[in-house]
VEXVEXMI-597541 format. One line per field, with one value per residue (C-alpha): residue number from 1; residue in one letter; x, y, z. Coordinates in steps of 0.2 Angstrom, whole numbers, plus 5000, padded with zeros to 4 digits. Each point is the difference from the previous one (the first is absolute). Layout:
% VEXVEXMI-597541
num = (NUM|...)
residu = (a|...)
px = (X|...)
py = (Y|...)
pz = (Z|...)
END
This chain:
% VEXVEXMI-597541
num = (1|2|3|4|5|6|7|8|9|10|11|12|13|14|15|16|17|18|19|20|21|22|23|24|25|26|27|28|29|30|31|32|33|34|35|36|37|38|39|40|41|42|43|44|45|46|47|48|49|50|51|52|53|54|55|56|57|58|59|60|61|62|63|64|65|66|67|68|69|70|71|72|73|74|75|76|77|78|79|80|81|82|83|84|85|86|87|88|89|90|91|92|93|94|95|96|97|98|99|100|101|102|103|104|105|106|107|108|109|110|111|112|113|114|115|116|117|118|119|120|121|122|123|124|125|126|127|128|129|130|131|132|133|134|135|136|137|138|139|140|141|142|143|144|145|146|147|148|149|150|151|152|153|154|155|156|157|158|159|160|161|162|163|164|165|166|167|168|169|170|171|172|173|174|175|176|177|178|179|180|181|182|183|184|185|186|187|188|189|190|191|192|193|194|195|196|197|198|199|200|201|202|203|204|205|206|207|208|209|210|211|212|213|214|215|216|217|218|219|220|221|222|223|224|225|226|227|228|229|230|231|232|233|234|235|236|237|238|239|240|241|242|243|244|245|246|247|248|249|250|251|252|253|254|255|256|257|258|259|260|261|262|263|264|265|266|267|268|269|270|271|272|273|274|275|276|277|278|279|280|281|282|283|284|285|286|287|288|289|290|291|292|293|294|295|296|297|298|299|300|301|302|303|304|305|306|307|308|309|310|311|312|313|314|315|316|317|318|319|320|321|322|323|324|325|326|327|328|329|330|331|332|333|334|335|336|337|338|339|340|341|342|343|344|345|346|347|348|349|350|351|352|353|354|355|356|357|358|359|360|361|362|363|364|365|366|367|368|369|370|371|372|373|374|375|376|377|378|379|380|381|382|383|384|385|386|387|388|389|390|391|392|393|394|395|396|397|398|399|400|401|402|403|404|405|406|407|408|409|410|411|412|413|414|415|416|417|418|419|420|421|422|423|424|425|426|427|428|429|430|431|432|433|434|435|436|437|438|439|440|441|442|443|444|445|446|447|448|449|450|451|452|453|454|455|456|457|458|459|460|461|462|463|464|465|466|467|468|469|470|471|472|473|474|475|476|477|478|479|480|481|482|483|484|485|486|487|488|489|490|491|492|493|494|495|496|497|498|499|500|501|502|503|504|505|506|507|508|509|510|511|512|513|514|515|516|517|518|519|520|521|522|523|524|525|526|527|528|529|530|531|532|533|534|535|536|537|538|539|540|541|542|543|544|545|546|547|548|549|550|551|552|553|554|555|556|557|558|559|560|561|562|563|564|565|566|567|568|569|570|571|572|573|574|575|576|577|578|579|580|581|582|583|584|585|586|587|588|589|590|591|592|593|594|595|596|597|598|599|600|601|602|603|604|605|606|607|608|609|610|611|612|613|614|615|616|617|618|619|620|621|622|623|624|625|626|627|628|629|630|631|632|633|634|635|636|637|638|639|640|641|642|643|644|645|646|647|648|649|650|651|652|653|654|655|656|657|658|659|660|661|662|663|664|665|666|667|668|669|670|671|672|673|674|675|676|677|678|679|680|681|682|683|684|685|686|687|688|689|690|691|692|693|694|695|696|697|698|699|700|701|702|703|704|705|706|707|708|709|710|711|712|713|714|715|716|717|718|719|720|721|722|723|724|725|726|727|728|729|730|731|732|733|734|735|736|737|738|739|740|741|742|743|744|745|746|747|748|749|750|751|752|753|754|755|756|757|758|759|760|761|762|763|764|765|766|767|768|769|770|771|772|773|774|775|776|777|778|779|780|781|782|783|784|785|786|787|788|789|790|791|792|793|794|795|796|797|798|799|800|801|802|803|804|805|806|807|808|809|810|811|812|813|814|815|816|817|818|819|820|821|822|823|824|825|826|827|828|829|830|831|832|833|834|835|836|837|838|839|840|841|842|843|844|845|846|847|848|849|850|851|852|853|854|855|856|857|858|859|860)
residu = (x|x|x|x|x|x|x|x|x|x|x|x|x|x|x|x|x|x|x|x|x|x|x|x|x|x|x|x|x|x|x|x|x|x|x|x|x|x|x|x|x|x|x|x|x|x|x|x|x|x|x|x|x|x|x|x|x|x|x|x|x|x|x|x|x|x|x|x|x|x|x|x|x|x|x|x|x|x|x|x|x|x|x|x|x|x|x|x|x|x|x|x|x|x|x|x|x|x|x|x|x|x|x|x|x|x|x|x|x|x|x|x|x|x|x|x|x|x|x|x|x|x|x|x|x|x|x|x|x|x|x|x|x|x|x|x|x|x|x|x|x|x|x|x|x|x|x|x|x|x|x|x|x|x|x|x|x|x|x|x|x|x|x|x|x|x|x|x|x|x|x|x|x|x|x|x|x|x|x|x|x|x|x|x|x|x|x|x|x|x|x|x|x|x|x|x|x|x|x|x|x|x|x|x|x|x|x|x|x|x|x|x|x|x|x|x|x|x|x|x|x|x|x|x|x|x|x|x|x|x|x|x|x|x|x|x|x|x|x|x|x|x|x|x|x|x|x|x|x|x|x|x|x|x|x|x|x|x|x|x|x|x|x|x|x|x|x|x|x|x|x|x|x|x|x|x|x|x|x|x|x|x|x|x|x|x|x|x|x|x|x|x|x|x|x|x|x|x|x|x|x|x|x|x|x|x|x|x|x|x|x|x|x|x|x|x|x|x|x|x|x|x|x|x|x|x|x|x|x|x|x|x|x|x|x|x|x|x|x|x|x|x|x|x|x|x|x|x|x|x|x|x|x|x|x|x|x|x|x|x|x|x|x|x|x|x|x|x|x|x|x|x|x|x|x|x|x|x|x|x|x|x|x|x|x|x|x|x|x|x|x|x|x|x|x|x|x|x|x|x|x|x|x|x|x|x|x|x|x|x|x|x|x|x|x|x|x|x|x|x|x|x|x|x|x|x|x|x|x|x|x|x|x|x|x|x|x|x|x|x|x|x|x|x|x|x|x|x|x|x|x|x|x|x|x|x|x|x|x|x|x|x|x|x|x|x|x|x|x|x|x|x|x|x|x|x|x|x|x|x|x|x|x|x|x|x|x|x|x|x|x|x|x|x|x|x|x|x|x|x|x|x|x|x|x|x|x|x|x|x|x|x|x|x|x|x|x|x|x|x|x|x|x|x|x|x|x|x|x|x|x|x|x|x|x|x|x|x|x|x|x|x|x|x|x|x|x|x|x|x|x|x|x|x|x|x|x|x|x|x|x|x|x|x|x|x|x|x|x|x|x|x|x|x|x|x|x|x|x|x|x|x|x|x|x|x|x|x|x|x|x|x|x|x|x|x|x|x|x|x|x|x|x|x|x|x|x|x|x|x|x|x|x|x|x|x|x|x|x|x|x|x|x|x|x|x|x|x|x|x|x|x|x|x|x|x|x|x|x|x|x|x|x|x|x|x|x|x|x|x|x|x|x|x|x|x|x|x|x|x|x|x|x|x|x|x|x|x|x|x|x|x|x|x|x|x|x|x|x|x|x|x|x|x|x|x|x|x|x|x|x|x|x|x|x|x|x|x|x|x|x|x|x|x|x|x|x|x|x|x|x|x|x|x|x|x|x|x|x|x|x|x|x|x|x|x|x|x|x|x|x|x|x|x|x|x|x|x|x|x|x|x|x|x|x|x|x|x|x|x|x|x|x|x|x|x|x|x|x|x|x|x|x|x|x|x|x|x|x|x|x|x|x|x|x|x|x|x|x|x|x|x|x|x|x|x|x|x|x|x|x|x|x|x|x|x|x|x|x|x|x|x|x|x|x|x|x|x|x|x|x|x|x|x|x|x|x|x|x|x|x|x|x|x|x|x|x|x|x|x|x|x|x|x|x|x|x|x|x|x|x|x|x|x|x|x|x|x|x|x|x|x|x|x|x|x|x|x|x|x)
px = (3480|5015|5017|5006|5010|5015|5000|4999|5015|5010|4996|5001|5018|5002|5017|5011|5003|5018|5003|4986|5004|4983|4997|4987|5010|5015|4990|4993|5017|5007|4985|5002|5019|4996|4988|5007|5019|5002|4985|4993|4984|5002|4994|5015|5013|5016|5008|5012|4986|4992|5018|5002|4983|5005|5017|4993|4988|5014|5011|4985|5001|5019|4999|4993|5015|5012|4995|4998|5018|5007|4991|5007|5018|4998|4993|5013|5019|5002|5016|4996|5009|5004|5004|5009|5000|5002|4988|4983|4994|4983|4990|4981|4992|4982|5002|5013|4989|4984|5010|5008|4983|4992|4986|5006|4985|4987|5006|5001|4982|4995|5008|4993|4982|5002|5002|5018|5015|5011|5015|4999|4999|5015|5010|4996|5011|5016|5015|5012|5016|5010|5014|5013|4999|5005|5005|4983|4990|5009|4996|4982|5000|5008|4987|4986|5009|5003|4981|4995|5012|4993|5017|4998|5008|5001|5007|5008|5003|4997|4984|5007|4987|5006|5006|5011|4997|4987|5008|4995|5009|5001|5009|5008|5007|4995|4991|4997|4983|4997|4991|4985|4994|4992|4990|4983|5004|5005|4986|5011|5010|4996|5009|5006|5006|4999|5014|5012|5018|5014|5016|5015|5012|5016|5006|5014|5003|5004|5009|4995|5000|4984|4994|5010|5016|4999|5006|4985|4997|4986|4995|4994|4992|4998|4982|4987|4989|4984|4996|4982|4995|4988|4994|4994|4994|5009|4988|5006|4992|4984|5006|4995|5017|5002|5017|5004|5010|5005|5006|5007|4996|5011|4992|5006|4997|4992|4994|4998|5012|4989|5015|5007|4984|4996|5016|4996|5011|4987|5012|5008|4983|4998|5019|5001|4985|5008|5017|4992|4988|5013|5007|4985|4995|5007|5007|5019|5006|5014|5014|5014|5000|5004|4983|4993|5012|4995|4982|5002|5010|4986|4987|5009|5003|4983|4990|5013|4999|4981|4999|5013|4992|4983|5006|5008|4983|4991|5013|4999|4981|5002|5017|5008|5017|5009|5012|4990|4995|5008|4988|4985|5006|5010|5005|5004|5010|4994|5017|5011|4987|4994|5018|5001|4988|5016|5006|4983|4995|5017|4996|4983|5006|5015|4995|4981|4999|5017|5004|5018|5010|5004|4982|4993|5012|4994|4982|5003|5010|4986|4987|5006|5002|5006|4995|5012|4992|5014|5016|5003|5014|4992|4983|5008|4996|5014|4997|5013|5006|4997|4982|4997|5007|4991|4983|5003|5014|4996|4999|5017|5007|4991|5007|5017|4998|4993|5014|5014|4993|4998|5017|5007|4993|5007|5017|5000|4996|5011|5013|5011|4987|4998|4992|4987|4997|4998|4988|4989|4999|4983|5009|5007|5016|5007|4996|4986|4994|4983|4990|4997|4982|5001|5014|4990|4986|5011|5009|4983|4990|5000|4996|5004|4992|5000|4985|5005|5013|5012|4998|5004|5015|5006|4997|5011|5013|5001|4989|5000|5014|5010|4984|4996|5018|4998|4982|4995|4986|4991|4997|4986|4990|4982|4995|4986|4982|4984|4982|4989|4985|5005|5009|4989|4983|4998|5009|4996|4982|4997|5016|4996|4982|5007|5012|4986|4990|5014|5008|4989|5006|5013|5014|4996|5009|5010|5007|5010|4984|5000|5011|4984|4996|5015|4988|4990|5015|4996|4981|4996|4984|5009|5014|4986|4992|5017|5004|4982|5003|5016|4993|4985|5012|5011|4984|4995|5018|4999|4983|5008|5015|4989|4988|5013|5015|4992|5012|4993|5009|4996|4994|5006|5018|5013|4999|5018|5000|5013|4992|5011|5010|5010|5019|5015|5003|4983|5005|4984|5011|5006|4982|5000|5015|4991|4985|5011|5008|4983|4995|5016|4997|4983|5006|5014|4987|4982|4992|5010|4989|5001|4990|4989|5005|4993|5014|4993|5010|4996|5010|5005|5017|5006|4998|5019|5005|5004|5006|4984|4989|5010|4996|4981|5003|5009|4986|4987|5010|5002|4981|4996|5010|4996|4981|4998|5011|4989|5013|4997|4982|4994|5014|5008|4993|5008|4990|5007|4985|5002|4998|5006|4992|4991|4984|5010|5009|4983|4995|5016|5008|4985|5001|5018|5006|5019|5008|5016|5012|5016|5010|5019|5004|5005|4991|4981|4998|4985|4986|4981|4993|5008|4989|4984|5002|5004|4985|4989|5007|5013|5016|5016|5015|5014|5017|5006|4997|4990|4986|5000|5012|4987|4986|5009|5004|4981|4992|5013|5015|4989|4987|5011|5009|5018|5013|5015|5016|4999|5006|5017|5002|4995|5013|5014|4997|5000|5016|5008|4995|4984|5000|4983|5008|5006|4982|4994|5013|4998|4981|4994|4981|5004|5011|4985|4988|5012|5004|4982|4997|5015|4995|4984|4988|4990|5002|4994|5018|5006|5017|5003|4984|5005|5019|5002|4992|5010|5016|4997|4998|5015|5012|4994|4985|5000|4986|5007|4986|5012|5007|4983|4992|5003|4995|4984|4996|5003|4989|4986|5000|4997|4985|4993|5002|4991|4986|4996|4996|4984|4998|5018|4999|4984|5008|5015|4988|4991|5015|5008|4984|4997|5018|5001|4995|5017|4997|4985|5004|4992|5015|5012|4991|4999|5019|5003|4988|5009|5018|5002|4985|4995|4982|4984|4983|4986|4982|4988|4982|4986|4991|4983|4999|4987|4997|5004|4986|4999|5004|5016|5009|5015|5011|4995|5004|5017|5004|4995|5009|5017|4999|4996|5014|5013|4995|4996|5011|4985|5004|4992)
py = (4370|4992|4998|4983|4990|5001|5019|5000|4988|5012|5016|4994|4997|4995|5005|4986|5002|4996|5013|5013|5018|5007|5005|4987|4986|5006|5000|4983|4993|5006|4992|4984|4999|5003|4985|4988|5002|5007|4989|5014|5011|5018|4999|4989|5006|5008|5015|4988|4990|5015|5005|4983|5000|5017|4994|4984|5011|5011|4984|4993|5015|4998|4981|5003|5011|4989|4984|5009|5006|4983|4992|5014|4997|4981|5001|5012|4999|5016|5004|5000|5010|4990|5011|4990|5008|4993|5015|5006|5014|5001|5010|4998|4994|5006|5019|4997|4987|5012|5014|4989|4993|5018|4995|5008|5012|4987|4987|5013|5005|4982|4996|5016|4996|4983|5009|4997|5012|4999|5008|4988|4985|5006|5002|4982|4993|4992|5006|4986|5004|4991|5013|5010|5017|5008|4984|4991|5016|5003|4983|5004|5016|4991|4987|5013|5009|4984|4996|5019|5000|4983|4991|4981|4997|4988|5005|4986|5000|4992|4998|5004|4993|5014|5016|5014|5002|5012|5013|5007|5013|4996|5012|5008|4983|4990|4984|4987|4992|4985|5006|4988|5007|4983|4997|5005|4994|5009|5003|5006|4984|4983|4985|4989|4983|4991|5011|4995|4998|4989|5009|4990|5004|4992|4983|4996|4999|4985|5001|4989|4998|5001|4988|5011|4999|5018|5005|5003|5004|4994|5009|4988|5011|4997|5008|5006|5015|5003|5018|5004|5016|5013|5012|5017|5011|5016|5011|5015|5017|5000|4986|4982|4994|4991|4992|4987|5001|4982|4997|4984|4991|4985|4984|4982|4988|4989|5009|4985|4985|4985|4989|5012|5003|4982|4997|5015|5013|5013|5015|4990|4996|5019|5005|5000|5012|5011|5001|5003|5014|5009|5006|5012|5003|5017|5015|5001|4992|5008|4993|5002|4982|4987|4993|5017|5000|4983|5004|5015|4991|4986|5014|5007|4984|4993|5014|5002|4981|5000|5015|4994|4983|5008|5011|4984|4991|5015|5002|4981|5002|5014|4994|4983|5005|5009|5007|5017|5000|5018|5006|4994|5008|5015|4996|5015|4997|5012|5002|4985|4990|4990|5000|4981|4999|5001|4984|4992|5004|4992|4984|4999|5002|4989|4987|4998|5004|4994|5017|5003|5011|5014|5001|4999|5014|5011|4997|5004|5017|5005|4996|5009|5019|5006|5015|5006|5009|5004|5009|4993|4986|4990|4999|4991|4982|4987|4982|4990|4986|4986|5005|5002|4984|4991|5006|5001|4988|5000|5019|5002|4989|5010|5017|4993|4996|5017|5008|4990|5004|5018|5003|4992|5015|5012|4993|5001|5018|5004|4986|5007|5009|4988|5012|5004|4981|4998|5015|4993|4982|4994|4992|5012|4991|5014|4991|4988|4996|5008|5000|5017|5001|5017|4993|4985|5012|5011|4986|4991|5015|5009|5017|5008|5016|5011|5010|5018|5009|5003|4982|4993|5011|4994|4982|5003|5009|4990|4985|4992|5009|4985|4993|5017|5001|4982|5002|5019|4996|4990|5015|5012|5011|4998|5013|4993|5006|4998|4997|5016|4988|4995|5015|5014|4993|4988|5009|5018|5000|5018|5006|4988|5007|5018|4994|4992|5015|5010|4989|4984|4983|4995|5005|4984|4989|5014|5009|5013|5008|5007|5014|5008|5005|5012|5012|5002|5004|5018|4997|5006|4990|4984|5003|5002|4983|4992|5007|4995|4982|4999|5007|4988|4985|5007|5002|4982|4994|5010|4992|4983|5004|5006|4985|4987|5007|5013|5014|5017|5007|5017|4998|5018|4995|4995|4981|4994|4982|4986|4983|4986|4985|5004|4999|5010|5005|5008|5011|5001|5005|5015|5006|4997|5010|5015|4998|5001|5015|5009|4994|5008|5016|5001|4996|5014|5012|4995|5014|4997|5000|4983|4993|4987|4982|4983|4987|4983|4984|4983|4984|4983|4995|4982|4990|4997|5017|5007|5018|5003|4994|5012|5014|4997|5000|5017|5008|4994|5006|5017|5001|4996|5015|5012|4996|5003|5015|5016|5011|4993|5005|4989|5007|4984|4982|4984|4984|4983|4991|4981|4986|5009|4991|5004|5005|5011|5008|5004|5010|5009|5004|5012|5009|5004|5018|4996|4983|4995|4992|5002|4984|5002|5004|4984|4988|5000|4991|5009|5002|5000|5008|5016|4999|4996|5015|5012|4993|5005|5018|4998|5010|4990|5004|4988|4996|4997|4982|4986|5007|5016|5007|4996|5007|5016|5001|4998|5011|5014|5004|5014|4988|4988|5003|4993|4997|4990|4992|4994|4982|5005|5011|4985|4989|5013|5004|4982|4998|5015|4993|5005|5004|5004|5007|5015|5004|4997|5012|5013|5002|5005|4997|4982|4997|5006|4988|4985|5004|5002|4982|4993|5008|4990|5014|4990|4984|5004|5003|4983|5005|4983|4998|5010|4998|4987|5012|5015|4991|4994|5018|5007|4986|4994|5009|4989|5009|5018|5008|5012|5006|5003|5007|5019|4999|4991|5013|5014|4992|4998|5018|5003|4988|5011|5016|4992|4993|5017|5006|4990|5005|4996|4983|4996|5004|4989|4986|5000|5000|4986|4989|5005|4997|4982|4992|4992|4990|4990|4981|5000|5009|4988|4985|5007|5002|4982|4994|5010|4998|4984|4988|5003|4998|5006|5005|4987|5005|4989|4999|4998|4984|4998|4985|4988|4984|4985|4988|4983|4992|5010|4992|4989|5012|5015|4990|4995|5018|5006|4986|5004|5018|4996|4987|5013|5013|4990|4985|4988|4982|4991)
pz = (5271|5010|4991|4995|5013|4988|5001|5019|5000|4989|5010|5018|5007|5018|5008|5006|5019|4997|4987|5000|5006|5003|5018|5003|4993|5010|5016|4996|4996|5017|5009|4991|5003|5019|4999|4989|5002|5018|5006|5010|5001|5004|5018|5005|4987|5006|4992|4992|4993|4991|4994|4993|4991|4992|4995|4992|4991|4993|4996|4990|4989|4997|4996|4982|4996|5008|4991|4984|5002|5004|4985|4989|5005|4998|4983|4993|5000|5011|5010|5018|5013|5016|5015|5013|5017|5017|5005|4994|5011|4991|5013|5002|4984|5002|4996|4987|4991|5001|4992|4986|4996|5000|5012|5016|5002|4995|5012|5014|4997|5000|5017|5008|4993|5008|5016|5002|5003|4985|5008|5015|4988|4990|5016|5005|4986|5007|4990|4994|5008|4986|5000|5010|4992|4983|4991|5003|4997|4983|4995|5004|4990|4985|5000|5000|4985|4990|5001|4996|4985|4994|5001|5003|5017|5015|5017|5009|5018|5017|5009|5018|5013|5012|4991|5006|5019|5007|5010|5017|5010|5019|5011|4984|4994|4985|5004|4986|4999|4988|4984|4999|4983|4995|5016|4993|4982|4984|4988|4986|4997|4992|5005|4986|5008|4983|4994|5014|4997|5008|5007|5005|5015|5006|4996|4987|4981|4989|4983|4986|4981|4991|4986|4988|5010|5006|5018|5011|5019|5010|5016|5014|5014|5018|5000|4988|5004|4990|4994|4999|4991|5005|4987|5002|4985|4997|4990|4989|5001|4989|4988|4998|5005|5017|5002|5014|5016|5003|5018|5006|5016|5006|5005|5003|4986|5014|5016|5011|5003|5006|5003|5012|5008|5003|5009|5012|4991|5000|4996|4986|4993|4995|5000|4981|4999|5013|4991|4983|5006|5010|4983|4997|5018|5002|4990|5002|5016|5010|4990|5013|5006|4987|5001|4995|4985|4995|5001|4989|4987|5000|4997|4986|4991|5003|4992|4986|4996|5000|4989|4987|4999|4998|4986|4991|5002|4992|4986|4995|4999|4987|4992|4995|5006|5013|4988|4999|5018|5002|4986|5011|5016|5006|5018|5011|5016|5013|5009|5005|5009|4984|4993|5003|4985|4989|5006|5002|4982|4994|5011|4992|4982|5001|5013|4998|4981|4994|4991|4995|5013|4988|4993|5017|5006|4985|5004|5018|4997|4988|5012|5016|5003|5017|5010|5014|5014|5012|5002|5017|4999|5015|4990|4985|5005|5002|5005|5010|4988|5013|5003|4982|4995|5014|4994|4981|4995|4982|4999|5008|4986|4987|5007|5000|4982|4996|5009|4992|4983|5004|5008|4984|4990|5013|4999|4981|5002|5015|5000|5014|5011|5014|5012|4987|4997|5019|5001|4986|5006|5005|5015|5013|5006|5011|5016|5003|4983|4994|4984|4994|4995|4991|4990|4995|4995|4990|4990|4997|4994|4983|5009|5017|5006|5014|5006|5000|4989|5015|5005|4983|4999|5016|4996|4984|5010|5016|5004|4983|4992|4994|4992|4992|4993|4993|4993|4999|4988|5013|5012|4999|5012|5004|5013|5011|4999|5010|4994|5000|5002|5018|5005|4994|4994|5015|5013|4996|4992|5004|4990|4986|4999|4999|4986|4991|5000|4992|4987|4999|5005|4987|5012|5010|4986|4993|5015|4990|4996|5018|4992|4993|5018|5000|4991|5016|5012|4999|5002|5018|5000|4995|5013|5013|4995|5001|5017|5006|4995|5009|5015|5000|4999|5014|5010|4997|5005|5016|5004|4997|5011|5014|4999|4999|5009|5012|4993|4995|4985|4992|4982|4996|5005|4987|4998|4999|4996|4999|4997|4993|5007|5015|4995|5005|4982|4998|5015|5010|5015|4990|5000|5019|5003|4991|5011|5015|4993|4998|5017|5007|4991|5008|5017|4999|4994|5004|4990|4984|4984|4992|4986|5009|4995|5002|4997|4994|5000|4994|4996|5005|5006|4996|5015|5002|4996|5018|4994|4990|5014|5012|4987|5002|5019|4998|4990|5012|5015|4992|4996|5018|5006|4986|5000|5019|5003|5003|4993|4983|5000|4985|4989|4998|5000|4997|4995|4996|4991|5002|4987|4984|4985|4983|5009|5012|4985|4991|5016|5003|4982|4996|5016|5000|4997|5001|4994|5009|4988|5009|4997|4999|4982|4990|5012|4994|4983|4995|5013|4995|5015|4994|4984|5009|5011|4986|4990|5014|5001|5014|4998|5002|5012|4994|4995|4982|5002|4990|4991|5010|4986|4986|5010|5003|4981|4996|5013|4999|5013|5006|5006|5009|5017|4997|5013|5004|4992|4982|4997|4994|5015|5011|4992|5001|5018|5005|4990|5008|5017|5007|5019|5008|5015|4990|4996|5018|5007|4987|5000|5018|4994|4995|5016|5011|4991|5002|5018|5004|4994|5009|5016|5001|4998|4988|5010|5017|5006|4992|4992|4993|4990|4985|5002|4986|4988|5006|5000|4982|4995|5009|4996|4983|4993|4985|4991|5004|5010|5008|4983|4994|5016|4998|4981|5005|5014|4988|4987|5012|5004|4981|5002|5014|4990|4985|5011|5007|4982|4997|4982|4996|5009|4990|4983|5005|5005|4984|4989|5010|4997|4981|4995|5006|4984|4997|5016|4995|5000|4983|4993|5009|4993|4982|5001|5006|4986|4987|5005|5010|4998|4982|5006|4991|5006|4996|4998|5010|4993|5012|4997|5008|5012|4993|5011|4990|4995|5008|4983|4997|4986|5002|4990|5010|5016|4993|4996|5017|5009|4990|5005|5018|5000|4994|5013|5015|4996|5002|4999|4985)
END
């Protein structure tokens, strides 16, 4: 007897192609997305078509969580963290989303059973180059942690059409190539044109009295630019929370001027579009010429204004008044780039919403918090008053008003200290007048933090000392962290699998649990497994270098790695001096017993930074000589791997034996590469700078190779009068190295090529390479001795990795939430998507429309 139809309907459930996770459903979804979204059938599809079909398949499985998250936030009065950053270096999305969804293995099998190469498709993804380095990557790690900890958050930034340049090395020189990351489309984002926002530039202001007789100011702009948001879901690890990264693209309100076209002015017909779209065309133009400075200021104001207007729109959907705006949003300024937000929020509150100045200032200060990322004075942004006033006339007036009121408070506390008043002023009047953006951020925020214990201490003692003395309660330290999802689980799956077998998977969200692995340090089998994983990864990297750069490297050699932005204070050239020192030792005694080493460099120099580009040339010139000298006999190899980015880091960090963190003490704010290396079992050679200090405290001094002057010693030596010539003449080994470079030995006899670099070291040596040289060489000998003892090195490697719990970005975000943002986790319930019936009721339609209007800014 057949069961009734009703029973069959209850027991049979067909998986939805957009959410199902069975192998057959995933395979069918990939095929459907290739056909219906890419418009291709397999015989004519490209690798990119297959990748896009796979990406859309994964995105479908994100959308349910993303929309449920948005709905949850809109329905409840939760506090939302808004992370304002000019950079978000997110890295490839595919693998990270698969890991966070917990479906990596299923999807890989589905791809492979479809006859496709999963690794090939994964490598097809274009990486969004929306950041320069550590600042943008930190923002990405924090977005991952916010979602994983279920903290309501929105990341706000710029959708640069062309990201940080692609780097090629030609004849040893860096060549910049346009990063066309959007050329094949971006499957992870959704455009929201209905949520566009108008942003003003230029023009003049008008004073008037409103209907109540109150003094008001109206801004009459020269141009208006439209900000169009593009949203990307940022999924937490194995939770239902999917927060939003909202990036703004600049467009003209009208793209085509028919009147100009009709009179034959064809350029004029599209001029408005060209001018507007230039704002988000490229990441950080060279800001030496005045046009570059203007564009950078336009970029910063554009994305900040869009973001704050967006927050106000969302707030007014949930609340009747802006009086408690700061209870709805905690806005973090990621360095000084978004600091103009202090003046912009005041303008929006006072001019657009007619709120009393004092109340508006209270809201503004309680809304913003400021993270300082640099100790370098030249990196603290200042804008010429003339440029600023021309672009943002109303904001200049507001900043003058803020400054006048602020300096009134300072005078009340320090009535006769005119120098202090001048130092604290938002306007630098020592020469050409400038607006000090770090000062604006400090005055307009309720909290100021550094990003490592030493960095925060130096902010208080030096860079922001006057503000610390005025408001010590504002200052806290928030040591940076990195996400273990990206930097262990995705980038080092073999190591993650070993850890999972030993202690389970809870460490992925609670990195401090890695300490349980200390129990296995004396387990010979575990040490062998650890070594084997490192060796396999090194072999993979060697194959990659051979295939892509035609250089043979020995996987058994010590992989000595320095990959980061190229800058004189990071001292890649100190590393180069050591390589030449080793090379000289081998040339003097070809039979000398040295530990085989492969020196691996990577990093980009700013296009206008001549000395950094010359350092790249030096490294490649040394590599050419060393790698082709038969006396070296594979004992030394030097490799500069081009185009350092997130994918590059995922390949290199796990392969490193030794991590070079050799900046001049007191110059690096924190560093995060140092954390990624250690998490993957690399040992650190470094100075007491940035987060190195805290890493050394955590892993143990005996598991860290320390050299160089301390920060107080650097300050004292400079105060006494540092003379690099003294070190040059006193150290014959150093003199030989410098003389060899000067002689043209590494430049085919050209004695002028490296003269600027040599002269800089001999006559200035701002970053004190000569003072630290001998200590560095001696410390490298300690590295050699440790590496010769395989078991000792393995123990040190394990302890470095398993004691890195403090440096998870999850820990950092918890501290921000508790001590600065006052933000709480919000549980997101998964609501199964049910297609609405055609006769969906008017009431339901109204509710849906209101939610849509709030989030998307839809016009009624």
